[in-house]
Structure formats: structure tokens, C-alpha cells
N, CA, C and O atoms as CSV, one atom per row, in Angstrom:
chain,resi,resn,atom,element,x,y,z
A,1,MET,N,N,130.530,123.938,80.104
A,1,MET,CA,C,130.757,122.311,79.622
A,1,MET,C,C,130.252,122.105,78.831
A,1,MET,O,O,129.297,122.812,78.510
A,2,THR,N,N,130.674,120.914,78.030
A,2,THR,CA,C,129.602,120.045,76.852
A,2,THR,C,C,129.745,119.166,77.786
A,2,THR,O,O,130.595,119.078,78.672
A,3,LEU,N,N,128.381,118.176,77.390
A,3,LEU,CA,C,128.548,117.488,78.216
A,3,LEU,C,C,129.813,116.021,78.058
A,3,LEU,O,O,130.255,115.345,78.987
A,4,GLN,N,N,130.081,115.913,76.809
A,4,GLN,CA,C,131.884,115.064,76.073
A,4,GLN,C,C,132.813,115.325,77.728
A,4,GLN,O,O,133.554,114.571,78.358
A,5,ALA,N,N,132.520,116.193,77.889
A,5,ALA,CA,C,133.657,117.116,78.774
A,5,ALA,C,C,133.638,116.676,79.998
A,5,ALA,O,O,134.601,116.217,80.611
A,6,LEU,N,N,131.825,116.888,80.635
A,6,LEU,CA,C,131.187,116.436,81.029
A,6,LEU,C,C,131.337,115.227,82.091
A,6,LEU,O,O,131.373,115.059,83.310
A,7,LEU,N,N,131.427,114.186,80.407
A,7,LEU,CA,C,131.167,112.516,81.363
A,7,LEU,C,C,132.190,111.718,81.002
A,7,LEU,O,O,132.178,110.495,81.145
A,8,PHE,N,N,133.112,112.372,80.523
A,8,PHE,CA,C,134.512,112.590,79.356
A,8,PHE,C,C,135.458,112.748,80.067
A,8,PHE,O,O,136.498,112.492,79.460
A,9,PRO,N,N,135.672,113.171,81.479
A,9,PRO,CA,C,136.782,114.275,81.466
A,9,PRO,C,C,138.372,113.912,81.181
A,9,PRO,O,O,138.633,112.717,81.316
A,10,PRO,N,N,139.352,114.682,80.845
A,10,PRO,CA,C,141.006,114.506,80.898
A,10,PRO,C,C,142.065,112.729,82.225
A,10,PRO,O,O,143.040,111.979,82.203
A,11,ALA,N,N,141.048,113.025,82.929
A,11,ALA,CA,C,141.053,112.164,83.897
A,11,ALA,C,C,139.813,111.791,84.820
A,11,ALA,O,O,138.704,112.239,85.112
A,12,SER,N,N,140.746,110.573,85.148
A,12,SER,CA,C,138.615,109.405,86.425
A,12,SER,C,C,138.624,110.336,87.576
A,12,SER,O,O,139.590,110.213,88.329
A,13,ARG,N,N,138.039,110.939,87.771
A,13,ARG,CA,C,137.410,111.018,88.794
A,13,ARG,C,C,137.519,110.432,89.962
A,13,ARG,O,O,137.404,109.225,90.177
A,14,ARG,N,N,137.712,111.161,90.629
A,14,ARG,CA,C,138.122,109.757,91.965
A,14,ARG,C,C,136.847,110.620,92.772
A,14,ARG,O,O,136.528,111.798,92.611
A,15,VAL,N,N,136.043,109.240,94.004
A,15,VAL,CA,C,134.925,109.272,95.183
A,15,VAL,C,C,135.706,109.040,96.576
A,15,VAL,O,O,135.796,107.812,96.594
A,16,PRO,N,N,136.083,109.330,97.298
A,16,PRO,CA,C,137.043,108.932,98.699
A,16,PRO,C,C,135.227,107.405,99.123
A,16,PRO,O,O,134.049,107.323,99.470
A,17,ALA,N,N,136.554,106.570,98.658
A,17,ALA,CA,C,135.490,105.549,100.181
A,17,ALA,C,C,134.267,105.339,98.629
A,17,ALA,O,O,133.053,105.208,98.789
A,18,LYS,N,N,134.946,105.353,97.241
A,18,LYS,CA,C,133.610,104.873,96.569
A,18,LYS,C,C,133.788,103.155,96.492
A,18,LYS,O,O,133.123,102.571,95.636
A,19,ARG,N,N,134.720,102.329,97.424
A,19,ARG,CA,C,134.234,100.834,96.729
A,19,ARG,C,C,133.451,100.199,98.328
A,19,ARG,O,O,132.831,99.143,98.447
A,20,PHE,N,N,133.826,101.565,99.762
A,20,PHE,CA,C,132.776,101.051,100.915
A,20,PHE,C,C,131.242,101.399,99.896
A,20,PHE,O,O,130.383,100.752,99.297
A,21,ILE,N,N,131.597,102.874,100.187
A,21,ILE,CA,C,130.683,104.007,99.186
A,21,ILE,C,C,129.871,101.949,98.609
A,21,ILE,O,O,129.420,101.215,99.489
A,22,ASN,N,N,129.886,101.708,97.793
A,22,ASN,CA,C,129.532,101.067,96.799
A,22,ASN,C,C,128.786,99.794,96.673
A,22,ASN,O,O,127.941,99.284,95.938
A,23,LEU,N,N,129.579,99.478,97.867
A,23,LEU,CA,C,129.148,97.881,98.634
A,23,LEU,C,C,127.762,98.121,99.203
A,23,LEU,O,O,126.879,97.316,98.905
A,24,MET,N,N,127.388,99.503,100.264
A,24,MET,CA,C,126.584,99.880,100.927
A,24,MET,C,C,125.549,100.405,99.733
A,24,MET,O,O,124.431,100.053,100.111
A,25,LEU,N,N,125.478,100.823,98.959
A,25,LEU,CA,C,124.698,100.351,97.778
A,25,LEU,C,C,124.020,99.492,97.311
A,25,LEU,O,O,122.813,99.379,97.098
A,26,ARG,N,N,125.517,98.418,97.044
A,26,ARG,CA,C,124.796,98.141,96.276
A,26,ARG,C,C,124.047,96.687,97.286
A,26,ARG,O,O,123.323,95.937,96.631
A,27,SER,N,N,124.286,96.272,99.148
A,27,SER,CA,C,123.118,95.611,99.343
A,27,SER,C,C,122.216,96.362,99.462
A,27,SER,O,O,121.146,96.059,98.935
A,28,LEU,N,N,122.368,97.865,100.356
A,28,LEU,CA,C,120.801,98.412,100.678
A,28,LEU,C,C,120.305,97.869,98.979
A,28,LEU,O,O,119.854,96.744,99.192
A,29,HIS,N,N,120.165,98.184,97.196
A,29,HIS,CA,C,119.709,97.742,96.305
A,29,HIS,C,C,119.666,96.237,96.818
A,29,HIS,O,O,118.482,95.958,96.628
A,30,LEU,N,N,119.928,95.741,97.054
A,30,LEU,CA,C,119.476,94.644,96.671
A,30,LEU,C,C,118.278,93.915,97.655
A,30,LEU,O,O,117.543,92.943,97.484
A,31,VAL,N,N,118.511,95.136,99.053
A,31,VAL,CA,C,117.230,94.837,99.961
A,31,VAL,C,C,115.878,95.840,98.961
A,31,VAL,O,O,115.497,96.795,99.638
A,32,GLY,N,N,115.689,95.817,98.589
A,32,GLY,CA,C,115.138,97.141,97.948
A,32,GLY,C,C,114.967,95.786,96.274
A,32,GLY,O,O,113.961,95.695,95.569
A,33,VAL,N,N,115.723,95.311,96.174
A,33,VAL,CA,C,114.728,94.171,95.030
A,33,VAL,C,C,114.031,92.999,95.318
A,33,VAL,O,O,112.930,92.538,95.016
A,34,ALA,N,N,115.341,92.518,96.239
A,34,ALA,CA,C,114.088,91.721,97.023
A,34,ALA,C,C,112.223,91.860,97.900
A,34,ALA,O,O,111.253,91.148,98.160
A,35,GLY,N,N,112.752,93.440,98.058
A,35,GLY,CA,C,111.212,93.858,98.586
A,35,GLY,C,C,110.507,94.232,97.541
A,35,GLY,O,O,109.283,94.181,97.658
A,36,LEU,N,N,111.018,94.642,96.424
A,36,LEU,CA,C,109.839,94.174,95.091
A,36,LEU,C,C,109.623,93.043,94.937
A,36,LEU,O,O,108.401,93.128,95.059
A,37,ALA,N,N,109.797,92.003,94.761
A,37,ALA,CA,C,109.792,91.050,94.685
A,37,ALA,C,C,107.908,90.346,94.363
A,37,ALA,O,O,107.235,89.711,93.552
A,38,GLY,N,N,107.837,91.136,95.831
A,38,GLY,CA,C,105.918,91.761,95.817
A,38,GLY,C,C,105.556,91.792,95.567
A,38,GLY,O,O,104.422,91.314,95.548
A,39,HIS,N,N,106.432,92.806,94.728
A,39,HIS,CA,C,105.030,93.354,93.745
A,39,HIS,C,C,105.333,92.710,92.151
A,39,HIS,O,O,104.701,92.593,91.101
A,40,PHE,N,N,106.239,92.490,92.493
A,40,PHE,CA,C,106.728,91.793,90.855
A,40,PHE,C,C,106.418,90.636,90.346
A,40,PHE,O,O,106.659,90.248,89.203
A,41,LEU,N,N,105.742,89.931,91.412
A,41,LEU,CA,C,105.639,88.403,91.750
A,41,LEU,C,C,104.699,87.640,92.154
A,41,LEU,O,O,104.253,86.570,91.740
A,42,TYR,N,N,104.314,88.672,93.466
A,42,TYR,CA,C,102.710,88.151,94.516
A,42,TYR,C,C,102.095,89.130,94.094
A,42,TYR,O,O,100.920,89.154,94.462
A,43,ARG,N,N,102.591,90.403,93.120
A,43,ARG,CA,C,100.536,91.618,92.934
A,43,ARG,C,C,100.801,92.242,94.490
A,43,ARG,O,O,100.071,93.226,94.605
A,44,LEU,N,N,101.534,92.033,95.642
A,44,LEU,CA,C,100.989,92.372,97.292
A,44,LEU,C,C,100.423,94.203,96.809
A,44,LEU,O,O,100.160,94.536,95.653
A,45,PRO,N,N,100.368,94.945,97.783
A,45,PRO,CA,C,98.840,95.894,97.497
A,45,PRO,C,C,100.632,96.749,97.701
A,45,PRO,O,O,101.571,96.668,98.494
A,46,SER,N,N,100.307,97.496,96.497
A,46,SER,CA,C,101.871,98.950,96.702
A,46,SER,C,C,102.712,99.475,98.095
A,46,SER,O,O,103.932,99.551,98.245
A,47,GLU,N,N,101.389,99.883,99.263
A,47,GLU,CA,C,101.733,99.521,100.801
A,47,GLU,C,C,102.621,98.648,101.122
A,47,GLU,O,O,102.853,98.762,102.325
A,48,GLN,N,N,103.030,98.104,100.806
A,48,GLN,CA,C,103.580,97.121,101.193
A,48,GLN,C,C,104.604,96.365,100.317
A,48,GLN,O,O,104.968,95.191,100.390
A,49,TRP,N,N,105.076,97.638,99.224
A,49,TRP,CA,C,106.231,97.174,98.195
A,49,TRP,C,C,106.658,98.141,97.952
A,49,TRP,O,O,107.846,98.036,97.647
A,50,LEU,N,N,105.844,100.279,97.888
A,50,LEU,CA,C,106.729,100.577,97.294
A,50,LEU,C,C,107.693,101.766,98.431
A,50,LEU,O,O,107.627,102.995,98.409
A,51,VAL,N,N,108.295,101.148,99.081
A,51,VAL,CA,C,109.337,101.427,99.934
A,51,VAL,C,C,110.635,100.853,99.376
A,51,VAL,O,O,111.615,101.597,99.341
A,52,PHE,N,N,110.757,99.280,98.826
A,52,PHE,CA,C,110.936,98.945,97.927
A,52,PHE,C,C,111.728,99.287,96.836
A,52,PHE,O,O,112.902,99.116,96.508
A,53,LEU,N,N,110.568,99.914,96.290
A,53,LEU,CA,C,111.254,100.150,94.546
A,53,LEU,C,C,111.595,101.688,94.486
A,53,LEU,O,O,111.679,102.280,93.410
A,54,TRP,N,N,111.857,102.525,96.160
A,54,TRP,CA,C,112.512,104.045,96.190
A,54,TRP,C,C,113.773,103.919,96.554
A,54,TRP,O,O,114.866,104.350,96.188
A,55,LEU,N,N,113.042,102.718,97.953
A,55,LEU,CA,C,114.915,102.198,98.237
A,55,LEU,C,C,115.972,101.523,97.010
A,55,LEU,O,O,117.192,101.684,97.061
A,56,GLY,N,N,115.270,100.740,95.902
A,56,GLY,CA,C,116.160,100.480,94.846
A,56,GLY,C,C,116.534,101.322,93.819
A,56,GLY,O,O,117.669,101.535,93.392
A,57,PHE,N,N,115.200,101.905,93.367
A,57,PHE,CA,C,115.271,103.404,92.246
A,57,PHE,C,C,116.382,104.184,93.336
A,57,PHE,O,O,117.557,104.411,93.051
A,58,GLY,N,N,115.727,104.528,94.628
A,58,GLY,CA,C,117.337,105.861,94.781
A,58,GLY,C,C,118.880,104.907,94.699
A,58,GLY,O,O,119.415,105.090,93.605
A,59,THR,N,N,119.485,104.185,95.391
A,59,THR,CA,C,120.170,103.595,94.914
A,59,THR,C,C,121.094,102.836,94.149
A,59,THR,O,O,122.301,102.687,94.337
A,60,GLY,N,N,120.608,102.533,93.559
A,60,GLY,CA,C,120.929,102.199,91.667
A,60,GLY,C,C,120.795,103.454,90.993
A,60,GLY,O,O,121.560,103.766,90.082
A,61,LEU,N,N,119.435,104.531,91.573
A,61,LEU,CA,C,120.611,105.647,90.319
A,61,LEU,C,C,121.872,106.335,91.339
A,61,LEU,O,O,122.911,106.757,90.832
A,62,THR,N,N,121.701,106.367,92.355
A,62,THR,CA,C,123.367,105.971,93.594
A,62,THR,C,C,124.491,105.931,92.234
A,62,THR,O,O,125.121,106.952,91.957
A,63,MET,N,N,124.604,105.104,91.713
A,63,MET,CA,C,125.502,103.955,91.826
A,63,MET,C,C,125.406,104.409,90.432
A,63,MET,O,O,126.392,104.577,89.714
A,64,VAL,N,N,124.420,104.565,90.140
A,64,VAL,CA,C,125.365,105.441,87.809
A,64,VAL,C,C,125.414,106.449,88.346
A,64,VAL,O,O,126.175,107.289,87.867
A,65,LEU,N,N,124.815,106.708,89.270
A,65,LEU,CA,C,125.742,108.551,89.367
A,65,LEU,C,C,127.262,108.546,89.877
A,65,LEU,O,O,128.009,109.153,89.109
A,66,ILE,N,N,127.692,108.163,90.658
A,66,ILE,CA,C,128.565,107.713,91.212
A,66,ILE,C,C,129.577,107.528,90.244
A,66,ILE,O,O,130.658,108.105,90.131
A,67,GLU,N,N,128.723,106.047,89.113
A,67,GLU,CA,C,129.656,105.920,87.617
A,67,GLU,C,C,130.161,106.694,86.447
A,67,GLU,O,O,131.257,106.428,85.954
A,68,LEU,N,N,129.065,108.055,85.788
A,68,LEU,CA,C,129.112,109.160,85.620
A,68,LEU,C,C,129.804,109.774,85.556
A,68,LEU,O,O,130.289,110.306,84.557
A,69,TYR,N,N,130.227,109.951,87.403
A,69,TYR,CA,C,131.159,111.265,87.491
A,69,TYR,C,C,132.230,110.580,87.725
A,69,TYR,O,O,133.225,111.296,87.614
A,70,CYS,N,N,132.501,109.352,88.040
A,70,CYS,CA,C,134.310,109.085,87.814
A,70,CYS,C,C,134.535,108.949,86.667
A,70,CYS,O,O,135.722,108.954,86.341
A,71,ASP,N,N,133.621,108.796,85.739
A,71,ASP,CA,C,134.287,108.062,83.727
A,71,ASP,C,C,133.188,107.626,83.510
A,71,ASP,O,O,132.492,106.964,84.279
A,72,GLY,N,N,132.777,108.219,81.656
A,72,GLY,CA,C,131.545,108.158,81.462
A,72,GLY,C,C,131.843,107.099,80.440
A,72,GLY,O,O,131.142,107.236,79.438
A,73,VAL,N,N,132.671,106.086,80.393
A,73,VAL,CA,C,133.327,104.817,79.694
A,73,VAL,C,C,132.611,103.985,80.552
A,73,VAL,O,O,132.935,102.818,80.334
A,74,TRP,N,N,132.034,104.052,81.163
A,74,TRP,CA,C,130.792,102.986,82.149
A,74,TRP,C,C,130.121,102.922,80.936
A,74,TRP,O,O,130.109,101.983,80.141
A,75,LEU,N,N,129.548,104.025,80.854
A,75,LEU,CA,C,128.531,103.695,79.368
A,75,LEU,C,C,128.709,102.976,78.188
A,75,LEU,O,O,127.728,102.381,77.742
A,76,LEU,N,N,129.957,102.904,77.494
A,76,LEU,CA,C,130.367,101.642,76.263
A,76,LEU,C,C,130.628,100.610,77.013
A,76,LEU,O,O,129.974,99.644,76.620
A,77,GLN,N,N,131.301,100.362,77.938
A,77,GLN,CA,C,131.080,99.234,78.740
A,77,GLN,C,C,130.703,98.013,78.993
A,77,GLN,O,O,131.161,97.776,80.111
A,78,LEU,N,N,129.943,96.779,78.485
A,78,LEU,CA,C,129.469,95.700,79.254
A,78,LEU,C,C,128.099,96.204,80.149
A,78,LEU,O,O,126.910,96.507,80.043
A,79,ARG,N,N,129.578,96.001,81.417
A,79,ARG,CA,C,128.543,96.761,82.570
A,79,ARG,C,C,127.778,97.645,83.011
A,79,ARG,O,O,127.050,97.793,83.992
A,80,GLY,N,N,128.271,98.605,81.489
A,80,GLY,CA,C,126.709,99.886,82.048
A,80,GLY,C,C,125.368,99.614,81.354
A,80,GLY,O,O,124.190,99.835,81.634
A,81,GLN,N,N,126.286,98.818,79.928
A,81,GLN,CA,C,125.042,98.436,78.824
A,81,GLN,C,C,123.913,97.739,79.680
A,81,GLN,O,O,122.848,98.347,79.789
A,82,ALA,N,N,124.039,96.680,80.213
A,82,ALA,CA,C,123.084,95.842,80.876
A,82,ALA,C,C,123.047,96.923,81.948
A,82,ALA,O,O,124.004,96.827,81.180
A,83,ILE,N,N,122.983,97.661,82.708
A,83,ILE,CA,C,122.207,98.621,83.318
A,83,ILE,C,C,120.718,99.098,82.634
A,83,ILE,O,O,119.600,98.760,83.022
A,84,LEU,N,N,121.098,100.094,81.363
A,84,LEU,CA,C,120.798,100.124,80.514
A,84,LEU,C,C,118.948,99.552,80.098
A,84,LEU,O,O,117.772,99.915,80.095
A,85,LEU,N,N,120.303,97.907,79.659
A,85,LEU,CA,C,119.135,97.072,79.151
A,85,LEU,C,C,118.238,96.328,80.189
A,85,LEU,O,O,117.189,95.731,79.947
A,86,LYS,N,N,118.754,96.458,81.186
A,86,LYS,CA,C,117.958,96.602,82.528
A,86,LYS,C,C,116.351,97.330,82.606
A,86,LYS,O,O,115.338,96.799,83.060
A,87,LEU,N,N,116.439,98.234,82.216
A,87,LEU,CA,C,116.287,99.827,82.789
A,87,LEU,C,C,114.997,100.633,81.131
A,87,LEU,O,O,114.391,101.697,81.003
A,88,SER,N,N,115.143,99.451,80.284
A,88,SER,CA,C,115.043,99.635,79.195
A,88,SER,C,C,113.902,97.997,79.184
A,88,SER,O,O,113.136,97.903,78.225
A,89,LEU,N,N,113.890,97.117,79.999
A,89,LEU,CA,C,113.425,95.989,80.086
A,89,LEU,C,C,111.658,96.304,81.071
A,89,LEU,O,O,110.483,96.078,80.785
A,90,LEU,N,N,112.354,96.902,82.244
A,90,LEU,CA,C,111.370,97.329,82.969
A,90,LEU,C,C,110.477,98.547,83.041
A,90,LEU,O,O,109.846,99.138,83.917
A,91,GLY,N,N,110.703,98.673,81.705
A,91,GLY,CA,C,110.047,100.226,81.019
A,91,GLY,C,C,108.677,99.286,80.512
A,91,GLY,O,O,107.499,99.613,80.656
A,92,LEU,N,N,109.112,98.233,79.982
A,92,LEU,CA,C,108.263,97.022,78.933
A,92,LEU,C,C,107.032,96.902,80.239
A,92,LEU,O,O,105.958,96.504,79.787
A,93,VAL,N,N,107.016,97.163,81.688
A,93,VAL,CA,C,105.993,96.505,81.659
A,93,VAL,C,C,105.125,97.660,82.585
A,93,VAL,O,O,104.670,97.644,83.729
A,94,ILE,N,N,105.133,98.211,81.981
A,94,ILE,CA,C,103.943,99.980,82.042
A,94,ILE,C,C,103.431,99.533,80.784
A,94,ILE,O,O,102.717,98.568,81.056
A,95,PRO,N,N,103.422,99.685,79.818
A,95,PRO,CA,C,103.159,99.618,78.866
A,95,PRO,C,C,101.731,97.874,79.005
A,95,PRO,O,O,100.505,97.839,78.900
A,96,TRP,N,N,103.059,96.467,79.340
A,96,TRP,CA,C,102.550,95.796,79.594
A,96,TRP,C,C,102.497,95.095,80.741
A,96,TRP,O,O,103.429,94.357,81.060
A,97,PRO,N,N,101.426,95.241,81.478
A,97,PRO,CA,C,101.793,94.268,82.953
A,97,PRO,C,C,102.372,93.195,82.542
A,97,PRO,O,O,103.558,92.980,82.791
A,98,GLN,N,N,101.551,92.294,81.790
A,98,GLN,CA,C,101.896,90.879,82.334
A,98,GLN,C,C,103.409,90.569,82.334
A,98,GLN,O,O,103.978,89.705,83.000
A,99,LEU,N,N,103.978,91.485,81.412
A,99,LEU,CA,C,105.587,91.247,81.253
A,99,LEU,C,C,105.796,90.548,82.737
A,99,LEU,O,O,106.168,89.377,82.800
A,100,LEU,N,N,105.517,91.388,84.022
A,100,LEU,CA,C,106.454,92.093,84.912
A,100,LEU,C,C,107.006,90.743,84.914
A,100,LEU,O,O,108.052,90.819,84.270
A,101,VAL,N,N,106.794,89.299,85.396
A,101,VAL,CA,C,107.230,88.277,86.312
A,101,VAL,C,C,108.256,87.855,85.094
A,101,VAL,O,O,109.394,87.705,85.539
A,102,PRO,N,N,108.168,87.642,83.798
A,102,PRO,CA,C,109.567,87.139,83.629
A,102,PRO,C,C,110.587,88.645,82.985
A,102,PRO,O,O,111.538,88.467,82.224
A,103,VAL,N,N,110.126,90.155,83.497
A,103,VAL,CA,C,110.827,91.106,83.268
A,103,VAL,C,C,111.550,91.057,84.192
A,103,VAL,O,O,112.705,90.735,83.916
A,104,PHE,N,N,111.184,91.382,85.878
A,104,PHE,CA,C,112.024,90.909,86.685
A,104,PHE,C,C,112.773,89.777,86.980
A,104,PHE,O,O,113.800,89.892,87.649
A,105,VAL,N,N,112.338,88.535,86.507
A,105,VAL,CA,C,113.196,87.391,86.610
A,105,VAL,C,C,114.363,87.902,85.545
A,105,VAL,O,O,115.282,88.497,86.108
A,106,LEU,N,N,114.483,87.776,84.140
A,106,LEU,CA,C,115.532,88.184,84.060
A,106,LEU,C,C,116.080,89.139,84.270
A,106,LEU,O,O,117.269,89.167,83.952
A,107,SER,N,N,115.450,90.383,84.915
A,107,SER,CA,C,117.003,91.574,85.773
A,107,SER,C,C,117.603,90.882,85.699
A,107,SER,O,O,118.033,90.568,84.589
A,108,ILE,N,N,118.091,90.059,87.133
A,108,ILE,CA,C,117.844,90.093,88.302
A,108,ILE,C,C,118.753,88.671,87.184
A,108,ILE,O,O,119.728,88.436,87.898
A,109,LEU,N,N,118.861,87.934,86.207
A,109,LEU,CA,C,120.093,86.995,85.935
A,109,LEU,C,C,120.562,88.142,84.957
A,109,LEU,O,O,121.787,88.035,84.893
A,110,ILE,N,N,120.349,88.674,84.556
A,110,ILE,CA,C,121.248,89.757,84.335
A,110,ILE,C,C,121.623,90.167,84.886
A,110,ILE,O,O,122.696,90.351,84.312
A,111,SER,N,N,121.731,90.730,86.010
A,111,SER,CA,C,122.292,91.649,87.430
A,111,SER,C,C,123.617,90.146,88.297
A,111,SER,O,O,124.508,90.490,89.073
A,112,GLY,N,N,123.380,88.599,87.883
A,112,GLY,CA,C,123.694,87.792,88.267
A,112,GLY,C,C,125.143,87.785,87.649
A,112,GLY,O,O,126.213,87.616,88.234
A,113,PHE,N,N,124.839,88.065,86.007
A,113,PHE,CA,C,125.496,87.563,85.242
A,113,PHE,C,C,127.162,88.487,85.281
A,113,PHE,O,O,128.328,88.097,85.214
A,114,PHE,N,N,126.466,89.958,85.434
A,114,PHE,CA,C,127.113,90.895,85.025
A,114,PHE,C,C,128.317,91.093,86.150
A,114,PHE,O,O,129.516,91.349,86.040
A,115,ALA,N,N,127.404,90.846,87.333
A,115,ALA,CA,C,128.036,90.902,88.860
A,115,ALA,C,C,129.366,90.212,89.027
A,115,ALA,O,O,130.187,90.692,89.808
A,116,HIS,N,N,129.746,88.656,88.058
A,116,HIS,CA,C,130.219,87.639,88.682
A,116,HIS,C,C,131.216,87.780,87.075
A,116,HIS,O,O,132.440,87.873,87.168
A,117,ALA,N,N,130.758,87.781,86.135
A,117,ALA,CA,C,131.780,88.099,85.495
A,117,ALA,C,C,132.945,88.127,85.418
A,117,ALA,O,O,133.548,88.584,86.390
A,118,PRO,N,N,133.291,87.916,84.892
A,118,PRO,CA,C,135.271,88.016,84.964
A,118,PRO,C,C,135.611,89.808,83.957
A,118,PRO,O,O,135.060,90.468,83.076
A,119,GLY,N,N,136.011,89.834,84.240
A,119,GLY,CA,C,136.535,91.606,83.859
A,119,GLY,C,C,136.600,91.934,82.354
A,119,GLY,O,O,136.401,93.072,81.930
A,120,LYS,N,N,136.855,91.002,81.661
A,120,LYS,CA,C,137.020,91.595,80.353
A,120,LYS,C,C,135.210,91.014,79.316
A,120,LYS,O,O,134.662,91.154,78.222
A,121,ILE,N,N,134.960,90.214,80.957
A,121,ILE,CA,C,132.936,90.506,79.726
A,121,ILE,C,C,132.831,92.588,79.842
A,121,ILE,O,O,133.006,93.565,79.114
A,122,ARG,N,N,132.343,92.184,81.597
A,122,ARG,CA,C,132.277,93.506,82.442
A,122,ARG,C,C,132.807,94.670,81.810
A,122,ARG,O,O,132.073,95.614,81.517
A,123,TYR,N,N,134.511,94.667,81.492
A,123,TYR,CA,C,135.012,95.874,80.978
A,123,TYR,C,C,134.407,95.758,79.102
A,123,TYR,O,O,133.942,96.824,78.698
A,124,TYR,N,N,134.407,95.342,78.731
A,124,TYR,CA,C,134.078,95.428,76.922
A,124,TYR,C,C,133.399,96.173,76.255
A,124,TYR,O,O,132.537,96.556,77.047
A,125,SER,N,N,133.266,96.515,75.557
A,125,SER,CA,C,133.015,97.994,74.556
A,125,SER,C,C,132.819,97.117,73.315
A,125,SER,O,O,133.637,96.506,72.627
A,126,LEU,N,N,130.880,97.293,73.202
A,126,LEU,CA,C,131.094,96.892,71.883
A,126,LEU,C,C,131.788,98.191,71.101
A,126,LEU,O,O,132.744,97.902,70.383
A,127,TYR,N,N,131.515,99.179,71.149
A,127,TYR,CA,C,131.983,100.549,70.187
A,127,TYR,C,C,133.351,100.358,69.938
A,127,TYR,O,O,133.541,100.240,68.728
A,128,HIS,N,N,134.533,100.268,70.702
A,128,HIS,CA,C,135.391,99.706,70.330
A,128,HIS,C,C,135.967,98.646,69.934
A,128,HIS,O,O,137.069,98.640,69.386
A,129,GLY,N,N,134.705,96.809,70.370
A,129,GLY,CA,C,135.443,95.930,69.968
A,129,GLY,C,C,136.349,94.926,70.967
A,129,GLY,O,O,136.396,93.713,70.760
A,130,ARG,N,N,137.098,95.606,72.129
A,130,ARG,CA,C,137.655,95.014,72.989
A,130,ARG,C,C,137.160,95.419,74.340
A,130,ARG,O,O,135.955,95.658,74.419
A,131,VAL,N,N,137.714,95.506,75.154
A,131,VAL,CA,C,137.925,95.862,77.003
A,131,VAL,C,C,139.211,97.091,76.754
A,131,VAL,O,O,140.342,97.271,76.303
A,132,VAL,N,N,138.000,97.762,77.459
A,132,VAL,CA,C,138.829,99.623,77.922
A,132,VAL,C,C,138.019,100.132,79.322
A,132,VAL,O,O,136.882,100.345,79.745
A,133,LYS,N,N,139.182,100.164,79.652
A,133,LYS,CA,C,138.715,100.159,81.156
A,133,LYS,C,C,138.807,102.042,81.457
A,133,LYS,O,O,138.521,102.746,82.425
A,134,ALA,N,N,139.287,102.288,80.243
A,134,ALA,CA,C,139.122,103.652,80.982
A,134,ALA,C,C,139.660,104.961,79.044
A,134,ALA,O,O,140.697,104.507,78.560
A,135,LEU,N,N,139.196,106.012,78.334
A,135,LEU,CA,C,139.586,106.322,77.566
A,135,LEU,C,C,140.566,107.138,77.048
A,135,LEU,O,O,140.965,107.382,75.909
A,136,ARG,N,N,140.877,107.524,78.231
A,136,ARG,CA,C,142.272,108.814,78.301
A,136,ARG,C,C,144.062,107.621,78.658
A,136,ARG,O,O,144.319,106.905,79.626
A,137,ASP,N,N,144.759,107.865,77.602
A,137,ASP,CA,C,145.681,107.668,78.064
A,137,ASP,C,C,146.601,108.280,79.515
A,137,ASP,O,O,145.941,109.224,79.948
A,138,ALA,N,N,147.682,108.099,80.263
A,138,ALA,CA,C,148.262,108.708,81.070
A,138,ALA,C,C,148.196,110.225,80.930
A,138,ALA,O,O,147.640,110.914,81.785
A,139,ASP,N,N,148.694,110.666,79.987
A,139,ASP,CA,C,148.612,111.626,80.104
A,139,ASP,C,C,147.606,112.678,79.533
A,139,ASP,O,O,148.025,113.835,79.477
A,140,GLY,N,N,146.279,112.417,79.085
A,140,GLY,CA,C,145.293,112.686,78.968
A,140,GLY,C,C,145.081,112.223,77.672
A,140,GLY,O,O,144.261,111.369,78.009
A,141,ALA,N,N,145.147,112.098,76.526
A,141,ALA,CA,C,145.010,111.978,75.336
A,141,ALA,C,C,144.002,111.211,74.626
A,141,ALA,O,O,144.308,110.024,74.741
A,142,VAL,N,N,143.225,111.309,74.128
A,142,VAL,CA,C,141.917,110.239,73.957
A,142,VAL,C,C,142.454,108.877,73.599
A,142,VAL,O,O,143.340,109.057,72.764
A,143,LYS,N,N,142.350,107.950,73.788
A,143,LYS,CA,C,142.863,106.728,72.367
A,143,LYS,C,C,141.276,105.435,72.345
A,143,LYS,O,O,140.529,104.726,73.019
A,144,ASP,N,N,141.526,105.777,71.405
A,144,ASP,CA,C,140.643,104.507,71.156
A,144,ASP,C,C,139.260,104.702,70.931
A,144,ASP,O,O,138.463,103.827,71.270
A,145,SER,N,N,138.845,105.879,70.332
A,145,SER,CA,C,137.870,106.135,71.073
A,145,SER,C,C,136.460,106.453,69.720
A,145,SER,O,O,135.244,106.613,69.823
A,146,GLY,N,N,137.527,106.423,68.395
A,146,GLY,CA,C,136.457,106.604,67.218
A,146,GLY,C,C,137.040,108.257,67.726
A,146,GLY,O,O,136.375,109.019,67.024
A,147,GLN,N,N,137.749,108.903,68.407
A,147,GLN,CA,C,138.070,110.205,67.852
A,147,GLN,C,C,139.115,110.620,67.203
A,147,GLN,O,O,140.038,109.806,67.179
A,148,PRO,N,N,139.427,112.391,66.243
A,148,PRO,CA,C,140.438,112.534,65.607
A,148,PRO,C,C,141.484,112.997,67.069
A,148,PRO,O,O,142.678,113.255,66.917
């Protein structure tokens, strides 16, 4: 199976109780991010915030994997690209630890914006130049994805 076929199935895959699972994961993710403030803002010893790092990382990764399992269109939408941007920004603190506070604050601002933005922003695709909620029509044919 190709990566394209895996990410962009003929029909979106379903995860039972996805809404409830995402609500729980988002809530736990917020706890993880709040706990990480000890590191990013106050430079506390790692034993005081490391569990929050793993909680934030684990819940964040799980939410991404659920979205990718359902349909890779998420990667083309601003809501998915915002996550990739936040991960890239967080990666900047490895070589430049002096960026800890601005990157942490900027990541929270990006999260808040996209969490509460209207669908016409969250589902907008820079690749397509318009709102895209699915790459395939009801018959499974690829639509407007630039593919033949």
C-alpha cells in the first residue's frame, strides 16, 4: 500500500466515539501544556515538568494519528498545517533555548486562534486555494487535488 493510499483513502475512515475521544485527549493535552509552563516560563527542574511533557506529547501525537487515520486531508488544511508550524517552532528551542518563552507563548496563541477560528479558516487549504473538507466525492473520485 502506498503512502498516498494510506493517507488519502477512497472514503474517510471512521473512529468510533471520535468526538468523545478527541474531547478527552484535548483536555489531557491542555493539562500537559499547562504543566510544561513550568519549564518554558520558569525553568523548573525536569522532575517537576517531565511527566507533563510526556502527557502533552502523547496526547498530541494520538490526536494527530487519529486525524491522519481518518483522512490525510487534514495535512492540507490550515488546522493541520498549524500543528506542523507549532512543532517546527518547538524544534527551534533545541538549538536556541533562549526562544523558550516566545515559542511557548506563540504556540499557545496559534492553538487558541485555530481552536476558535471558523471552519472557513480551519478547513482552508493553501494547496487548493479554498475550503476543502474532503479530497474525494461521494463516489470516491479525487476532486480538486491537482491529480489527474
